[in-house]
Structures are given as C-alpha cells and as structure tokens.
N, C-alpha and C positions, 0 to 999 in steps of 0.2 A: 561543269561550270569553268568558263574561259576568262582571260583578262579582255578588255574592249580596249578600242583606241582611245587614247586621251583628247586627240582632237576631234571637234566638233560636237562630241558628247558632252565633255565637260563643262561646267558652270563655276565662271571666277566672278568673285567680288572685289571691286576697287573701291577702296576707300580712301577718301583724298579731300581734304577743303579747298584744293585751289585746283579752278575748274579748268587751268590750263594742263595740268597734270592730268585730271580725267579724260579729256580729250585726247592727250598724246596717248596714255594707256588703251584707251578705248580704240584708238585708229590702227595700232599695233596689234590688238588681239582679236578685232572684232571679226576677222575673217577665219578663224581658227579655234574661238571657242563661244559658248553664251557666255553674256556679259551680263552683269549687274552692277550698279554704281550707287555710291554713297559719299554726300560732300560733309559729314561730321561722323564721329564714332559713335553719339547717340542714334541717327538714323540707320548706321550700319548694324546695330544691335537689334533697334525695332525691325528692321526688315528680315533679318535671320529670325528672331524670335517669332515672327508671324507667317512666316512661309513653312510649307511643309516640305519643300525640297529644298535642301542644305546647299550651299555651294561646296564644292569640290576644292577650290583654294580661295586663301583670301589674300589680296595685296594689301597692304595694310600701311598708310603712311604713320608716323609718328607725332612728331608736332602740329597737333590741330587745336584748336579752340574748344574748351568744354572737356570731353571726354578725349584723352589721348590715345594714342596708337596701343601704348603700355597698357591702359585702363582696359581698352577694348579686349587685347589680347589676354589679360588676364579674368575677366568678365567671361571670356568664351571657354578658356582651360576650367574655369571653375563649372562650367556645364556639363553634366555627363552626356547631352545632346551634341553640342558642339567642340568638345575637347578632340576629337580627331581631325579635326578640319586643320590642315597644314595652313600656316601663316607666314607668310614673306613679307617681312619690313622692307618699306621703301622710304629712304629717308637720306636728308642730307647729312645726319649726326654721323660720324664716320669712326668714332673713337673706339678704341678697345672696350672701354666702360660698356658704351652705349650697346655695342654689338652684345657683351657678356650679358647685359641686362635682357635684350632681347630673347636670347636661348634661354635663359634662365624662366622666362615668361611662355615658354612652349614655342617659339617661333621655328622654324625649320631653315630658315635665311633669311640673308640680310644683303639688301642691293642698294648701293648708295645712288643718289643722284648727282648728278645728271647719268641717267642710264646709257647704258648700251645696249641696243635693240636685241643683237644675235646673243649677247650674254645671258640679258632676261627672257628670252624666250625659251633657251636653252635649259636654264635653271625652274621656269615655269614646267616646261614639258618633263625633267626628272623627278620633279617632285610629286609632279599629277601621276606618274608611271609607278613610283613608290607607294602612293596613297592606294592607286587600284591593285597594286601587290598585297598591301596590307589588308585591303577590304576582301579581297578574295580569301586570304587566309583567313580571316575573321569570320568570314561567311562559312568557309569549309569548317572552321573548327565548331562553329554555332551548330552547323549540319550534321556533324560525326557525334556531338554531346547529345542532340536529339535522337540520332539514331543510337547511339548506345542506352540512351535511356529508355527508347521504345523497347529494345531487344530485352533489356533488362526488366521492364515490366512483363515482355512475353513469356521470359523463364520465369517470373516469379507465378505467373499465372499458369504455366504448364505444372509447377510444382504443385501448386496450390490443388489443380484439377487433378492431379496424380492422386494426391493424399485422400481427397476427398472421395474420389472414386474407390481408391482401396478400400476405405474406410465405411463406406456406404455398402461395399461387398459383404463387409463382415456385419454389417448392420440386418443386410436381411436375413441372417441366418441365427443372429443372436437374438436372445430376448432384451437387449438394451432397446434404448431407441438413440434417434439421431441427435433429440437433445441432451443425452448421456454423453455424447462426442462433444457438444459444445460447453455443456459444464465443466467437463474434466479440462479441457484445454484451457480454459478461463482461470479455473482453480491453480493450473501448473504455474501460467503466468503469473497470476497474483503473489505465489508464493515465491517464485523465481526474482520479482521485482523487488518484493520484501528484503529478500537476502542479497542484493546486489552488490551492498557495500559490506557485508559480513565478512571478516576476514578469513574465515574457511572456505567463500565461495565467490568472493570477489574476482579472482582470475577465472574464474569459468563462467561467470554471470555475467557477460558482456551483453551490450544491447541487441549484437547479431544473433549470439547464441541464444537469448530469450526469444526471439523471434523464430528461429528455427525449432527451440523447444514447442514454442504455441503451435506451430506448423505439424511439427512431428505427435503431439500427444493423440490425434485421434487416431493412432496407429497401433494404440496399445495392444490392442484385443484382436489384431487383425489375424493371429493365427487360428481364432477360433473358426474360422471357414473351412479347418481340416478336421474339426470335431465331430464325430456322429451325432446326427440330432435327435436320437435317443438319449444321448446324454448331455447336450449341449442344452436343449429344452425342457429336461428333465426338472421339473417343480421342486421335486423334493431332496432331501440328502442322498450324496453318491455313495456308492459302496466302494469301498478299498479299491477295487480295480476301475470302476468307472472314474475314481478321483485320479488314479496315476494316468488314465487316458484324457482327461480335463486337463491335467497338468502340462501336458504336453504341447497346448496350443502358445506356450512361451516359446519352445524350439521352434513350431510351425511357423509363427511369425516371424522371428527372426530370420528363418532361413528363407521365408519367401522375399522376404526385403534384401537379403543377400542375393537371391538370384536375380531381381530384377536389376540389381547392381552390376552384378556380371554380367548381366546382358548387354550393359549400358559399357562397359568394358573401362569404365573409372569410379573414382570412390565420391559418391556426392555428400555432401555435408549435412544437408537436412535428412538425408536418409541414416546418417550415423547415429543419431539422435534416437529415429523412429527405430534402429535395431536395439538401440540398448533400452528402451522402453519396454518394447514389445517383450526382450528376454528378461529384462530384470525385476519388470514392476512389483512381481510376486516375492520377491527377496524381503527378507526381515532383518533388521539392523543386529538382532543377536544370532544369524544363522539359522534361524529356524523356518527359513523359506524356502524357496524353490526357485528355477531349477538346479541351481549350483550349492545352495546353502551357503552363499556368501556371507561375511560379518562386516560390519562398520562401512570403512571407507572405500573397502573393495567393491562395493555397490556404485554403481555409476550413479553420481547426482542426479542425472534425469530421471532413472528410475525410481532414485528416493523420493523425489519430488511426486511422480507419478503415484507412487502408492499410498500417500496421503491423498491426495485428490480423488483415486478412484475408492477408496475406502469410505472417506466421506460421502460421496456421491450414492454408493451403493445402501448407506445406512439411511439416507435422508428420502431417498427414490421411492414411489410408491412403485410396485409389482403388481401384477394381477394374483399372484401368487404369496404375497407378503404385504403388509401393512408398513409406510415409514415412520421411522423413530423421530422422535422431536430432534430439533435442531442442537439442542441442550445436551441430550442422551447421547448424541453423535460426538458432540465435543468432547463429553467426558470418556466416551469409548476411547477415542483418538489419545487423547491425554493419559490415560490408564495404559496405553501404548507405548507412552515415551521411554526411549533406550531400550526397548526389547523389539516391538515390531516397526517403530520407525526413529529414525535421524532425531536425536534429541533438539538439535538447533531447527530444524524442519518444523518439527510438532511445535515448537515454540512459535516460530513465524504464524504457524497454523492458529496458534491460539491468540496471536495479536492479530490476525484478518480474520477472526471468525465471523465477524457481523458482515463482511463484505462478501465471504464465502456463501452466507444464508441470503445475500442479495442477489447474487449470482443464480442461485438454486431456484430463487422464485423469477428470474428473469427468464430461465429456460425451463420452466416447469413443464413435466408431461401432463398432456393433455387425455381427455378420456379417448380421442381417435389414435393417440400415440399408443396407448393400451391396449387398444382393440387389434394391434397388430398382433402384441403378444398373445393375446385369446387365440385368436386363429392360428398362431404356431403350434402353442401348446394342444388345441385341439386336434391339429394333424398329427401330433405324436399319439395323441389318446386313440386315434382312430387306426394306427398302423397295427398289422398284424402279429 
C-alpha cells in the first residue's frame, strides 16, 4: 500500500452561497483537483448523501441561509460515513470564538476571507496529505485486523482438526462410537457453564477455558490406542491382570499428548487440559480411583468434569454387549457417588442439568450402523487364534 499524490486524484467539495466565491475557488483549484460545488448547506448534504464517492476535503462557508456551515459540519461529523472527511471553514468570521466553535465541530482548519491563494493552496495540500496518511493507516490496520482474524481462524481450525484426528484414531480401536465423543464433550461444556459462577470454580471456568475444555474432551480416551485388542475389545469382565493393563490407558494418553507437545517445542493451552482429562478422568473424589489415587481438589477440575460426563454416557449408551440403563437409573447412580466417586458440587450441577443431559444423549444417540462397528471389532477378537 502506497500513498498516492494528492493533486489531480483528490476531489474537493466547495460549499458557498455566494456565486463569486464559488467562481473564485473553482478557478484557483480546477487545474489541481476534481471539484464539486454546492451553493447551500442543504444541497451539499444532498450531494454527499447521494454520492457513492465521497469528497476528500470540503471547503465550507459558515454564513449561509438555511443550514449554516456549522449545521453542515455537525451533520457530517454525526455520520460515521462522513465523519473522517476533513472540513476547512472559509469565512469572514474571524473571531476567536468563531474559530473555537468551528474546531469543536470537527473542522481541521479555518481560513478567513479574503483568502490568500498561496496560503489556501498550501493548507489544502497539507490536509489532503494528512488525510491520505490517515486513510493509509486505517486501511493498513483494517488489513492487519483481517489478517489476524484469518490466521486465528486457521490456528483454531488446525487445533480442531488435530483433536478430532487424534480422537478418531482412538475411536477406530475402541468399542465406543464417534457419538460418544460428541456427547461427552457437550456434557462437559454443559457442566462447566452451569458452574461458571460457582465460587469454587469461577476462577477457572472462564469463557476461554470452557471452550478449551470442549475441544479437549474428545481426547479423554486417546490412550486406548495403546491397549491390546484382546483387552480393549473384551466384552466381559477383566481379570486383575487385564485391568491393570487397561488402567494404563490414562498414562498412555497423557504421554502421547505430551510427546506431541514436546515435538512442537512449546506448551499448548488446548493440550494442557487434554493431558489433565486423559490422565485424571478415572480418579475418584475419595481417592479410590486411578492412576494416582488423588483425593478431592487434588484432581484437576477438567478431569472431575469429565468423570461425570463419561460415567453418565457409559450408563445410558447401548452397546452390543450390554443394554443401556434408563436416564433415571443413571441419575440415581451418579447421585449415589456424590462425595465418593464425584466432586459433590459437580454432582449437584449434574443433577440440576440432568434434563439437558438427556436431551444431548437423544440428539447424538448411537444408530444401528454405529453399533455394527462394535460387532465387527468384537468378532475380530473372537476370531483371533
């Protein structure tokens, strides 16, 4: 972007009720600028309002019948479309009060009649250059703001694609479905929004963090990609040895995300919550969970939210190896775990939002096609030697 020459390219509007003044100013400026003229304030405003191309500068007489120059200036300054047009008053009114009022109305200069042609030309040229510089900076700022917005959208899209790609990778090996991912992330968001004003959580549950939690939730079971199929897809109960292996998915998930972060060489906010959720969503409020056996507030808030979302979805979802429990039974189960499995306040938030949980579950219900994938996976395990 480069500044253009002010001469010949600029358009100046001359507003004066005296024909001789219009002729004088037109003769002075016609070889240097594109000119428009109006012999009254009303005609000047009508000309501007009907034009798609605005003048670059206005030379405005003050004492005119009907609308005065002050009235015209006030109208132009009050309109966002015309507020940036520089106005130079041309008038025989030369008192300090007159000049002060003109500047208060947004004029950039004040030239008294009879005019001095060299001074008038110099002032016009100066203010056109200033306007060109201001327009350049405004256009540059607009461009930069648009570029920042575009790149922010790109970064956000990359984050979303990365998360969904990683989550889909886990989904291909798990007996859960893609709808499980969508349901649980919406459950987490619902709980977080409900608790946003709660004194225990308000410092953490900012709008930005809630958005990051929503994005990160799909990675809660990413570590299952490291669990052998014979265990991951087993429809019955695990042996103690199998369960120990299954429990390692929390560490595997956290470490996989950490490895990705290490490769980038920087800490990434949206992955921080993903690590917390992957590693801690099997912890229990009373310390009986895994992998660390953390107690109470030592468990990250993100993981506590995920724990409620994950258990509810596991209960109400249909699988090829189990039937779902009713919503009411799932609510009773989670309420029973208040203060043992679940953070009491998060449990209370769930109870308050339970009807909306049920709505989300219905919106993203698993279809027969979704469950057919599980059947194929389980058959694969049955056919293994």
